[in-house]
PAKOLDO-231161 format. One record per residue (C-alpha): x, y, z. Coordinates in pm, 1 decimal, always signed. Last residue first. Layout:
BEGIN
[[X Y Z]]
...
//
This chain:
BEGIN
[[-3048.2 +5178.6 -1725.9]]
[[-3425.9 +5130.9 -1682.5]]
[[-3496.4 +5174.9 -2056.5]]
[[-3284.2 +4871.7 -2143.9]]
[[-3450.3 +4651.2 -1882.5]]
[[-3801.3 +4766.6 -1977.5]]
[[-3767.7 +4694.6 -2348.8]]
[[-4085.3 +4481.2 -2359.2]]
[[-3876.0 +4177.3 -2451.4]]
[[-3659.7 +4237.2 -2141.4]]
[[-3961.8 +4267.5 -1912.9]]
[[-4109.6 +3947.6 -2060.8]]
[[-3782.1 +3763.2 -2004.6]]
[[-3770.0 +3876.8 -1640.3]]
[[-4131.4 +3762.1 -1587.4]]
[[-4040.6 +3417.7 -1723.8]]
[[-3738.2 +3409.4 -1491.3]]
[[-3957.0 +3499.5 -1190.6]]
[[-4212.2 +3232.7 -1277.7]]
[[-3942.7 +2965.6 -1302.6]]
[[-3752.5 +3078.8 -992.8]]
[[-3422.3 +3256.7 -934.1]]
[[-3237.8 +2942.4 -825.5]]
[[-3391.5 +2693.4 -1069.1]]
[[-3367.7 +2947.4 -1352.9]]
[[-3000.5 +3015.7 -1270.0]]
[[-2923.7 +2644.4 -1262.7]]
[[-3071.9 +2605.1 -1608.4]]
[[-2870.1 +2904.5 -1726.6]]
[[-2533.6 +2762.7 -1636.5]]
[[-2381.2 +3080.9 -1496.0]]
[[-2295.6 +3410.4 -1662.6]]
[[-2110.3 +3588.4 -1936.8]]
[[-2129.2 +3910.4 -2135.8]]
[[-2344.5 +4091.0 -1880.2]]
[[-2664.3 +4298.8 -1883.6]]
[[-2849.0 +4015.6 -1710.9]]
[[-3148.4 +3950.7 -1939.6]]
[[-3033.6 +4076.0 -2281.7]]
[[-2659.0 +4022.5 -2244.3]]
[[-2674.3 +3697.3 -2048.4]]
[[-2947.4 +3543.6 -2264.4]]
[[-2769.8 +3654.3 -2583.6]]
[[-2443.9 +3498.7 -2465.0]]
[[-2635.3 +3174.1 -2405.7]]
[[-2763.5 +3172.9 -2760.7]]
[[-2423.5 +3267.3 -2905.5]]
[[-2265.4 +2972.7 -2718.5]]
[[-2484.2 +2749.5 -2933.4]]
[[-2247.5 +2804.1 -3225.6]]
[[-2455.5 +2823.9 -3431.5]]
[[-2800.7 +2924.9 -3308.6]]
[[-3063.0 +2764.9 -3532.3]]
[[-3386.0 +2828.1 -3341.4]]
[[-3437.2 +2463.2 -3248.9]]
[[-3076.1 +2432.9 -3134.8]]
[[-3107.5 +2723.7 -2891.9]]
[[-3442.3 +2592.3 -2769.4]]
[[-3284.7 +2251.0 -2702.7]]
[[-3015.4 +2405.3 -2480.2]]
[[-3275.3 +2591.9 -2275.9]]
[[-3466.3 +2264.2 -2227.0]]
[[-3150.6 +2072.7 -2136.6]]
[[-3058.6 +2340.2 -1882.7]]
[[-3406.2 +2318.4 -1728.8]]
[[-3373.5 +1942.0 -1690.4]]
[[-3027.0 +1983.4 -1539.5]]
[[-3132.0 +2255.8 -1293.8]]
[[-3441.8 +2065.1 -1170.6]]
[[-3727.8 +2301.1 -1094.5]]
[[-3976.8 +2016.0 -1045.8]]
[[-4202.2 +1949.2 -1346.5]]
[[-4508.2 +2140.7 -1469.2]]
[[-4342.5 +2387.4 -1707.3]]
[[-4610.6 +2548.8 -1926.5]]
[[-4517.0 +2908.1 -1841.9]]
[[-4148.6 +2811.3 -1867.3]]
[[-4211.3 +2673.9 -2217.2]]
[[-4376.0 +2998.5 -2321.7]]
[[-4096.6 +3214.0 -2179.9]]
[[-3838.5 +3002.5 -2363.2]]
[[-4031.3 +3031.6 -2693.9]]
[[-4055.1 +3408.0 -2649.3]]
[[-3679.3 +3402.2 -2582.5]]
[[-3616.3 +3211.1 -2905.9]]
[[-3834.5 +3447.9 -3108.1]]
[[-3659.5 +3751.1 -2957.6]]
[[-3314.6 +3604.2 -3023.2]]
[[-3399.7 +3550.0 -3391.5]]
[[-3530.0 +3907.2 -3415.2]]
[[-3229.6 +4057.4 -3235.5]]
[[-3263.9 +4118.5 -2863.4]]
[[-3240.8 +4470.4 -2716.5]]
[[-2936.1 +4539.8 -2504.6]]
[[-2855.9 +4560.7 -2134.3]]
[[-2524.7 +4713.5 -2026.2]]
[[-2414.3 +4646.1 -1671.2]]
[[-2088.2 +4824.2 -1582.4]]
[[-2188.9 +5022.3 -1271.0]]
[[-2383.1 +4718.7 -1136.3]]
[[-2091.5 +4479.4 -1186.3]]
[[-1814.7 +4628.4 -978.0]]
[[-1924.0 +4783.5 -647.7]]
[[-2286.7 +4669.1 -628.0]]
[[-2209.5 +4319.1 -756.1]]
[[-1908.4 +4273.6 -527.7]]
[[-2101.5 +4383.3 -218.0]]
[[-2400.0 +4161.7 -298.4]]
[[-2168.2 +3869.4 -374.7]]
[[-1961.1 +3911.2 -57.4]]
[[-2273.5 +3897.6 +156.0]]
[[-2394.8 +3588.0 -28.5]]
[[-2047.1 +3433.7 +9.1]]
[[-2060.9 +3469.9 +388.9]]
[[-2402.3 +3302.6 +402.8]]
[[-2291.5 +3032.0 +161.9]]
[[-1989.4 +2958.0 +380.4]]
[[-2203.8 +2967.0 +695.1]]
[[-2422.6 +2681.3 +564.7]]
[[-2603.5 +2534.3 +866.1]]
[[-2659.2 +2867.8 +1045.3]]
[[-2721.7 +3083.8 +738.5]]
[[-2969.5 +2820.2 +617.6]]
[[-2961.8 +2538.4 +363.4]]
[[-3187.8 +2231.0 +360.8]]
[[-3430.9 +2391.6 +117.0]]
[[-3161.3 +2427.2 -152.2]]
[[-3310.2 +2612.7 -452.7]]
[[-3602.4 +2758.4 -256.9]]
[[-3358.8 +2823.8 +26.7]]
[[-3121.1 +3017.7 -197.9]]
[[-3401.9 +3232.3 -339.2]]
[[-3525.7 +3335.0 +5.5]]
[[-3164.4 +3383.0 +116.3]]
[[-3077.3 +3642.7 -143.6]]
[[-3235.1 +3950.8 +15.4]]
[[-3081.6 +3854.0 +349.0]]
[[-2740.0 +3898.1 +182.3]]
[[-2786.8 +4273.5 +149.3]]
[[-2924.5 +4527.5 -98.7]]
[[-3069.0 +4267.3 -332.2]]
[[-3190.8 +4390.3 -672.1]]
[[-3314.5 +4037.6 -738.8]]
[[-3188.7 +4038.4 -1099.1]]
[[-2834.3 +4149.2 -1014.8]]
[[-2792.6 +3982.6 -677.1]]
[[-2900.7 +3659.1 -846.7]]
[[-2635.6 +3706.7 -1112.0]]
[[-2370.9 +3754.1 -842.5]]
[[-2502.5 +3454.5 -647.2]]
[[-2471.1 +3244.8 -963.5]]
[[-2107.8 +3351.3 -1001.8]]
[[-2049.8 +3246.8 -639.6]]
[[-2181.3 +2897.4 -706.8]]
[[-2486.8 +2785.5 -500.9]]
[[-2472.4 +2484.6 -266.3]]
[[-2145.5 +2622.9 -130.2]]
[[-2111.1 +2405.6 +182.0]]
[[-1765.2 +2280.9 +86.2]]
[[-1613.0 +2017.8 +314.3]]
[[-1299.7 +2116.4 +503.6]]
[[-941.1 +2002.4 +430.1]]
[[-765.6 +1956.8 +764.0]]
[[-449.3 +1765.2 +674.8]]
[[-287.9 +2064.4 +505.2]]
[[-541.4 +2340.0 +439.6]]
[[-399.5 +2535.9 +145.5]]
[[-170.3 +2266.1 +6.2]]
[[-441.2 +2000.8 +23.1]]
[[-684.8 +2254.7 -127.9]]
[[-462.2 +2281.9 -437.7]]
[[-526.5 +1916.3 -533.6]]
[[-211.7 +1736.0 -651.2]]
[[-163.7 +1561.7 -315.5]]
[[-530.6 +1466.2 -321.5]]
[[-493.6 +1311.0 -665.6]]
[[-205.3 +1091.3 -552.1]]
[[-394.5 +980.1 -239.5]]
[[-699.6 +894.2 -450.7]]
[[-988.4 +1141.1 -474.8]]
[[-1340.7 +1105.6 -337.6]]
[[-1312.7 +1363.5 -56.9]]
[[-1121.5 +1616.4 -268.2]]
[[-1368.4 +1678.4 -552.1]]
[[-1600.3 +1903.9 -351.9]]
[[-1306.8 +2109.4 -221.0]]
[[-1166.7 +2144.0 -575.2]]
[[-1498.4 +2278.5 -703.7]]
[[-1507.1 +2512.2 -403.6]]
[[-1171.3 +2665.3 -499.7]]
[[-1280.3 +2691.1 -862.2]]
[[-1587.2 +2892.4 -762.5]]
[[-1396.1 +3139.5 -547.0]]
[[-1110.7 +3184.2 -796.0]]
[[-1355.4 +3248.5 -1080.7]]
[[-1540.3 +3513.1 -878.3]]
[[-1214.9 +3691.5 -773.0]]
[[-1033.8 +3740.4 -1105.4]]
[[-1247.3 +4048.5 -1187.1]]
[[-1104.7 +4244.3 -895.3]]
[[-754.2 +4264.1 -1038.8]]
[[-436.2 +4062.1 -1018.2]]
[[-322.3 +3966.5 -1368.1]]
[[-91.3 +3675.3 -1311.4]]
[[+244.4 +3601.1 -1471.5]]
[[+302.4 +3223.7 -1495.0]]
[[+569.7 +3052.7 -1282.8]]
[[+336.3 +3037.0 -982.9]]
[[+86.2 +2828.6 -1181.1]]
[[-211.7 +2831.5 -939.8]]
[[-133.8 +2821.2 -568.6]]
[[-175.8 +3195.9 -522.6]]
[[-533.1 +3187.9 -652.3]]
[[-616.4 +2910.1 -405.7]]
[[-468.5 +3114.9 -120.9]]
[[-693.6 +3402.8 -227.4]]
[[-997.4 +3172.9 -228.9]]
[[-902.2 +3052.4 +119.1]]
[[-902.7 +3405.1 +261.9]]
[[-1265.4 +3444.5 +161.9]]
[[-1407.0 +3684.2 -94.2]]
[[-1520.3 +4040.9 -160.9]]
[[-1377.2 +4258.9 +116.1]]
[[-1100.3 +4002.1 +166.7]]
[[-962.4 +4086.1 -178.6]]
[[-953.9 +4455.3 -89.4]]
[[-781.8 +4390.7 +242.6]]
[[-507.7 +4192.5 +67.9]]
[[-447.1 +4479.2 -171.4]]
[[-528.2 +4455.8 -539.5]]
[[-336.6 +4626.6 -815.9]]
[[-172.8 +4965.5 -783.6]]
[[-42.8 +5101.2 -451.2]]
[[+223.7 +5301.9 -630.9]]
[[+488.6 +5252.4 -360.9]]
[[+400.9 +4887.9 -300.4]]
[[+414.8 +4811.9 -674.3]]
[[+216.9 +4563.7 -883.9]]
[[+382.6 +4517.8 -1223.9]]
[[+182.0 +4674.0 -1507.3]]
[[-60.7 +4472.2 -1721.7]]
[[-324.9 +4743.7 -1715.9]]
[[-550.3 +4564.8 -1463.7]]
[[-251.1 +4517.4 -1231.9]]
[[+20.1 +4255.9 -1275.4]]
[[+167.4 +4000.8 -1037.6]]
[[+515.9 +3881.4 -1124.1]]
[[+639.8 +3535.3 -1216.6]]
[[+797.5 +3320.9 -949.0]]
[[+1162.9 +3236.6 -891.8]]
[[+1232.6 +2951.8 -650.2]]
[[+1564.5 +2932.7 -472.3]]
[[+1749.7 +2664.8 -276.6]]
[[+1991.6 +2819.7 -33.3]]
[[+2358.8 +2909.1 -84.6]]
[[+2579.6 +2752.3 +178.9]]
[[+2736.2 +3014.1 +402.8]]
[[+3095.1 +3113.9 +477.4]]
[[+3074.0 +3481.4 +396.6]]
[[+3217.4 +3430.2 +46.8]]
[[+2945.9 +3163.7 -2.6]]
[[+2660.5 +3403.6 +77.1]]
[[+2825.7 +3667.7 -141.1]]
[[+2832.9 +3433.3 -440.1]]
[[+2474.8 +3314.5 -392.4]]
[[+2331.9 +3666.8 -375.5]]
[[+2536.2 +3772.5 -678.6]]
[[+2446.2 +3458.1 -879.4]]
[[+2075.5 +3521.9 -796.5]]
[[+2081.1 +3884.7 -910.9]]
[[+1942.3 +3809.9 -1259.1]]
[[+1640.5 +3643.6 -1094.8]]
[[+1537.1 +3937.3 -877.6]]
[[+1274.5 +4076.8 -1121.5]]
[[+1136.5 +3722.9 -1152.3]]
[[+1002.6 +3746.4 -799.6]]
[[+1144.9 +3580.1 -493.6]]
[[+1161.9 +3244.0 -319.6]]
[[+1388.7 +3152.0 -31.2]]
[[+1506.6 +2814.3 +95.1]]
[[+1777.3 +2677.1 +324.6]]
[[+1876.7 +2990.5 +516.4]]
[[+2184.2 +2958.9 +740.1]]
[[+2086.2 +3272.9 +935.6]]
[[+2414.3 +3462.0 +891.2]]
[[+2490.8 +3316.1 +546.3]]
[[+2145.6 +3384.6 +399.5]]
[[+2155.1 +3729.9 +557.6]]
[[+2489.4 +3799.7 +393.0]]
[[+2350.2 +3702.5 +52.2]]
[[+2056.7 +3944.7 +71.1]]
[[+2263.6 +4216.3 +240.4]]
[[+2514.0 +4204.8 -45.7]]
[[+2228.1 +4290.0 -283.7]]
[[+2066.8 +4546.1 -52.9]]
[[+2375.0 +4748.5 +34.7]]
[[+2496.8 +4650.7 +380.0]]
[[+2428.1 +4850.3 +692.7]]
[[+2652.2 +5056.6 +915.4]]
[[+2585.1 +5190.3 +1265.9]]
[[+2371.1 +4890.7 +1358.5]]
[[+2603.2 +4755.3 +1624.4]]
[[+2890.5 +4652.9 +1395.0]]
[[+3064.4 +4818.0 +1097.9]]
[[+3252.4 +5047.0 +1335.4]]
[[+3282.1 +5411.8 +1220.1]]
[[+3571.8 +5638.7 +1123.8]]
[[+3475.0 +5980.1 +986.2]]
[[+3640.6 +6229.1 +753.0]]
[[+3444.1 +6553.5 +763.0]]
[[+3293.8 +6655.2 +426.3]]
[[+2960.2 +6773.9 +569.2]]
[[+2782.1 +6466.0 +429.9]]
[[+3031.1 +6236.7 +605.8]]
[[+3362.4 +6143.1 +442.7]]
[[+3448.2 +5775.7 +483.2]]
[[+3654.2 +5537.2 +697.2]]
[[+3533.7 +5188.4 +783.4]]
[[+3584.0 +4986.5 +1099.5]]
[[+3618.2 +4622.8 +1208.6]]
[[+3943.6 +4675.9 +1398.0]]
[[+4144.3 +4412.5 +1209.0]]
[[+3937.3 +4446.4 +888.5]]
[[+4009.4 +4817.8 +858.2]]
[[+3821.8 +4929.2 +546.4]]
[[+3942.1 +5255.4 +397.1]]
[[+3811.7 +5540.8 +182.3]]
[[+3456.8 +5412.8 +146.5]]
[[+3274.9 +5598.9 -131.5]]
[[+2937.3 +5741.6 -25.8]]
[[+2577.0 +5620.7 -41.8]]
[[+2488.7 +5741.2 +306.0]]
[[+2183.1 +5621.1 +500.4]]
[[+2058.2 +5936.9 +670.4]]
[[+2057.0 +6013.9 +1041.2]]
[[+2189.2 +6364.2 +973.2]]
[[+2485.8 +6387.8 +1211.8]]
[[+2544.3 +6024.2 +1312.9]]
[[+2535.3 +5939.5 +943.3]]
[[+2435.2 +5581.1 +872.7]]
[[+2722.4 +5411.5 +692.0]]
[[+2648.6 +5202.7 +380.9]]
[[+2891.4 +4916.2 +326.7]]
[[+2892.6 +4722.5 -4.6]]
[[+3076.7 +5016.2 -157.7]]
[[+3022.2 +5184.1 -493.3]]
[[+3170.0 +5521.6 -584.9]]
[[+3380.3 +5450.1 -896.3]]
[[+3193.8 +5130.2 -986.7]]
[[+2876.9 +5329.4 -1060.4]]
[[+3044.8 +5506.9 -1353.8]]
[[+3184.0 +5179.5 -1488.2]]
[[+2845.1 +5007.6 -1489.7]]
[[+2797.1 +4747.0 -1220.4]]
[[+2776.9 +4365.1 -1212.9]]
[[+3153.2 +4297.1 -1207.0]]
[[+3182.0 +4556.6 -930.4]]
[[+2960.9 +4349.5 -700.0]]
[[+3147.3 +4020.2 -715.8]]
[[+3487.8 +4190.2 -688.7]]
[[+3353.9 +4401.7 -402.9]]
[[+3263.2 +4092.5 -203.3]]
[[+3612.8 +3948.2 -253.9]]
[[+3774.0 +4278.7 -157.6]]
[[+3566.5 +4312.1 +159.7]]
[[+3655.9 +3969.6 +295.2]]
[[+3769.1 +4093.1 +637.7]]
[[+3505.3 +4367.4 +642.8]]
[[+3240.3 +4112.7 +539.4]]
[[+3363.9 +3881.4 +817.1]]
[[+3308.9 +4164.0 +1063.7]]
[[+2958.3 +4210.2 +922.7]]
[[+2885.9 +3836.0 +954.6]]
[[+3000.3 +3831.5 +1316.5]]
[[+2794.9 +4144.9 +1391.4]]
[[+2459.5 +4029.9 +1249.8]]
[[+2305.4 +3923.5 +1580.8]]
[[+2455.6 +4235.3 +1741.9]]
[[+2124.9 +4373.2 +1866.0]]
[[+2147.0 +4676.4 +1636.5]]
[[+2172.6 +4486.4 +1306.7]]
[[+1901.6 +4225.6 +1365.0]]
[[+1680.9 +4475.6 +1548.8]]
[[+1690.9 +4711.4 +1250.6]]
[[+1652.3 +4418.7 +1010.0]]
[[+1328.5 +4325.5 +1188.6]]
[[+1268.4 +3952.9 +1228.7]]
[[+924.6 +3790.0 +1242.1]]
[[+896.1 +3420.9 +1321.4]]
[[+629.0 +3236.8 +1127.3]]
[[+319.6 +3017.9 +1148.9]]
[[+62.5 +3157.7 +907.3]]
[[-296.7 +3184.7 +1030.6]]
[[-428.4 +3382.7 +735.0]]
[[-528.7 +3684.1 +939.2]]
[[-192.2 +3656.0 +1117.1]]
[[-13.4 +3724.8 +788.6]]
[[-218.8 +4038.1 +726.9]]
[[-170.5 +4164.3 +1080.7]]
[[+201.1 +4092.1 +1058.4]]
[[+235.6 +4289.6 +735.8]]
[[+42.1 +4586.6 +873.7]]
[[+254.8 +4583.3 +1186.6]]
[[+571.3 +4586.6 +975.3]]
[[+429.0 +4878.3 +776.3]]
[[+368.0 +5078.9 +1093.1]]
[[+707.6 +4989.5 +1242.8]]
[[+879.3 +5105.3 +921.9]]
[[+685.2 +5431.7 +928.8]]
[[+802.2 +5487.3 +1284.2]]
[[+697.2 +5473.8 +1649.0]]
[[+346.5 +5366.7 +1555.4]]
[[-3.7 +5512.8 +1513.8]]
[[+49.8 +5863.4 +1374.4]]
[[-53.2 +5763.5 +1021.1]]
[[+249.8 +5939.2 +869.8]]
[[+474.3 +5726.1 +1097.3]]
[[+795.4 +5920.7 +1155.2]]
[[+1101.7 +5795.2 +959.6]]
[[+1347.3 +5634.2 +1205.5]]
[[+1248.3 +5273.8 +1134.3]]
[[+1243.8 +5339.5 +760.4]]
[[+1612.3 +5429.5 +770.8]]
[[+1658.6 +5791.4 +656.5]]
[[+1717.3 +5850.2 +284.8]]
[[+1416.2 +6084.4 +256.7]]
[[+1295.6 +6227.4 +587.6]]
[[+1180.9 +6573.8 +478.2]]
[[+983.2 +6414.0 +193.6]]
[[+780.4 +6228.4 +457.4]]
[[+653.2 +6553.6 +604.9]]
[[+542.2 +6683.2 +265.5]]
[[+359.4 +6356.8 +182.0]]
[[+159.6 +6355.1 +503.8]]
[[-76.4 +6072.5 +398.6]]
[[+4.9 +5740.2 +223.2]]
[[-70.8 +5611.1 -127.8]]
[[+204.7 +5774.3 -332.9]]
[[+493.2 +5614.4 -144.8]]
[[+776.3 +5861.0 -73.6]]
[[+1106.6 +5773.4 -237.0]]
[[+1442.5 +5625.7 -132.3]]
[[+1346.0 +5562.3 +229.8]]
[[+1675.7 +5423.6 +360.0]]
[[+1672.6 +5053.1 +435.4]]
[[+1665.8 +4958.7 +803.0]]
[[+1318.8 +4807.1 +765.0]]
[[+1434.0 +4516.5 +551.4]]
[[+1170.5 +4292.5 +710.7]]
[[+1247.2 +3921.4 +745.3]]
[[+964.1 +3669.0 +765.1]]
[[+1123.0 +3353.8 +907.0]]
[[+972.3 +3008.8 +858.8]]
[[+1094.6 +2714.8 +1069.0]]
[[+1111.2 +2343.9 +1002.9]]
[[+1175.3 +2025.0 +1202.2]]
[[+1337.8 +1730.7 +1015.1]]
[[+1086.0 +1444.0 +991.1]]
[[+1077.6 +1456.5 +611.3]]
[[+841.4 +1397.2 +315.4]]
[[+521.3 +1532.7 +471.8]]
[[+696.1 +1821.9 +650.8]]
[[+850.3 +1927.3 +320.7]]
[[+504.8 +1964.5 +163.9]]
[[+401.6 +2187.0 +451.8]]
[[+713.4 +2401.6 +399.9]]
[[+643.0 +2419.3 +27.3]]
[[+289.2 +2542.9 +93.7]]
[[+423.3 +2788.0 +353.3]]
[[+659.7 +2929.4 +90.8]]
[[+360.3 +2977.2 -138.3]]
[[+158.5 +3161.1 +124.6]]
[[+455.1 +3375.6 +235.2]]
[[+535.9 +3487.3 -118.7]]
[[+169.3 +3535.0 -204.9]]
[[+118.4 +3762.5 +94.9]]
[[+395.5 +3989.6 -28.1]]
[[+240.2 +3983.7 -375.9]]
[[-86.6 +4103.1 -223.6]]
[[+58.7 +4430.8 -114.3]]
[[+220.3 +4541.1 +210.4]]
[[+199.7 +4920.2 +261.4]]
[[+510.3 +5094.9 +141.2]]
[[+889.2 +5091.2 +184.2]]
[[+852.9 +4786.9 +410.5]]
[[+1072.5 +4562.8 +192.6]]
[[+970.5 +4210.7 +290.5]]
[[+1179.3 +3895.1 +273.7]]
[[+1068.7 +3534.6 +299.9]]
[[+1270.7 +3260.8 +463.8]]
[[+1252.1 +2884.5 +502.9]]
[[+1490.7 +2729.8 +755.6]]
[[+1529.4 +2354.0 +798.0]]
[[+1581.8 +2260.6 +1161.0]]
[[+1841.4 +2150.8 +1415.6]]
[[+2101.2 +2421.3 +1350.9]]
[[+2346.1 +2151.3 +1247.0]]
[[+2113.5 +2046.1 +964.5]]
[[+2062.8 +1667.6 +935.3]]
[[+2322.9 +1453.3 +764.0]]
[[+2382.6 +1278.8 +432.5]]
[[+2063.7 +1354.0 +237.3]]
[[+2032.9 +1696.8 +398.9]]
[[+2049.5 +1932.0 +102.8]]
[[+1839.5 +1682.8 -96.0]]
[[+1545.7 +1768.0 +131.9]]
[[+1533.1 +2121.7 -8.5]]
[[+1504.8 +1989.5 -364.4]]
[[+1231.3 +1747.2 -251.8]]
[[+1035.5 +2036.6 -105.5]]
[[+1047.2 +2221.4 -437.8]]
[[+898.6 +1928.1 -630.0]]
[[+648.9 +1876.4 -349.7]]
[[+528.8 +2237.7 -369.6]]
[[+508.0 +2205.9 -753.3]]
[[+261.5 +1915.4 -758.8]]
[[+434.7 +1637.0 -955.1]]
[[+400.1 +1390.0 -666.9]]
[[+655.3 +1108.6 -646.5]]
[[+800.2 +1174.1 -299.4]]
[[+452.0 +1277.6 -186.9]]
[[+312.1 +937.3 -281.7]]
[[+577.4 +759.7 -74.1]]
[[+513.3 +997.7 +215.7]]
[[+137.3 +940.0 +206.0]]
[[+194.3 +565.0 +204.5]]
[[+132.9 +343.3 -97.6]]
[[+0.0 +0.0 +0.0]]
//
């Protein structure tokens, strides 16, 4: 009999493929630190966006997969680069003028424009942790400021001073000639202005662990590299952190991929073993532009959770991580319905199929049953024709379709009904465009209304779908998709919709006939 571990060792699901690569690191002996370390990095230069969540969600999926194939303990660190200088002011935060006065200061010394935390970095860190906690991630949070100032990074920084020339050789080979003239992997933090200084380093004293440079006022200054007085440039910092923490796995976006040899090289110069990497494709906004923390474009985590469950977002993140994803509001309904389709399939699947099912990677061993007796897309269409202002306005229809359902017994449906009303009012209602039917469409819809008036069978979705399908064939629609498109456009003011038989069963036979008659009378078009 195939065990779960045996199946996982053969599974083609991408989290298992990555987990097996991590396991290969310890084929001969277990890690000296006693656990396998997964890391994700966060640059708190702006409010956390959905790509940040995706990095942690996907890393967690690989971590869970690893725990199936190995008994070695694991840990996940979320590392915040909050000691970075604020290079530009994010566009989506208040007090822009105040923030401009603090450019180039470490994010943990820039005042919080929201007035809630000790610094802007602390505010954004808190936002990140709140988001991650919402999803129940298990992680240890590390602040770069604390990491540098507490001395945890000191040994690595002293080693960087000792091996300064080797690090600089790696970095200079990647820079244009003009940039090479002033570049240093060490960035002192001015004791006079508090700013992170991008200045040439005149001397590195490996024996004493100090650097010499000219401060902003031109005064030559000697400063220790330890204790948080000096930080590393971001590319050397990446590799140095891997070495200092002994990181085993980190994923990052495609925009980092050309830097991988630099990160790896510096990690090895500083005595570390380069981790396994996974490069994912970027998230795009509605215009195909990369999502940016500073611009605030694309979807935020809070925005997704306004219209759908946390699990649907995790499902979206699981799908094809090496394919660029357009991240806008219109991807939500499909993600919700596909997630529940996978939940319904899970119980009857083989072990191999379960390991390939996204819900296994979202929920681990505790995959719940779906209580979505009505698809989310159907709830959206119902919100449209019912004119519902809140979820209570949908429940009468839902219970006629599924008499056993109630808000108490089907909390997932109840939550989804609320989401559907909100989503419809915010996104679909403003864009509905009803049209008049063509002559062939009018005759077919009159036929449909007549058959609904004569319908004397139970409101079975499949029987109703077959009837609608037959009408399309009888009236010569080719392809038949044109018939269903006409129903959506004329009756719902949309280009696509649910299986129409299911919609009739949910909305009601008499109600659907009345809707058709209103459309044929031109009342839906005139009401826009």
